C-alpha angles and dihedrals in degrees: 000000000000121000100237095185089054090052090048090052091050091048089050091051092050091046092050095051094035097095116094093231091054093047090050091048092050091049092047091051090049120163096327136055124282133189122230093243089056090051089049092055094041096049095031092228133136115260094238093053093045093047091058090058093043089052091053090051090048093049089051089055095246099114136045119208130208126186119217107182105300093343124093118208125197134198134173117263088216118019089199085082086079089059089055092050093047092048092049090050091050091048090053094042091242123149111221115229123255101237120211131156114271091210137010116292114223102202119121091246093058092039090056091050091051091050091053092060 
């Protein structure tokens, strides 16, 4: 007999991540931790719009958030979610975008990385 609640959970997961902005955010966060300002510059989206999607991903239990002063940092609860996204893209014959900031990010995390180079 099929586990209907398990299928419902899977359907909910796919529905939650099924919006292009959310997929881009998950890919931009990747396996590390990323601040909201970095996501803003990478995805070229307004903070308010992006925050709505990040909140939905947090409520679904897919993201963890950490505040550092005025900066919010996000990371995936389970990085294997990226494997699912990459496999789905491959199944559909879709090339995933190479995500890079469109302008310089000013958060301390990014500033420290720039100073190391």
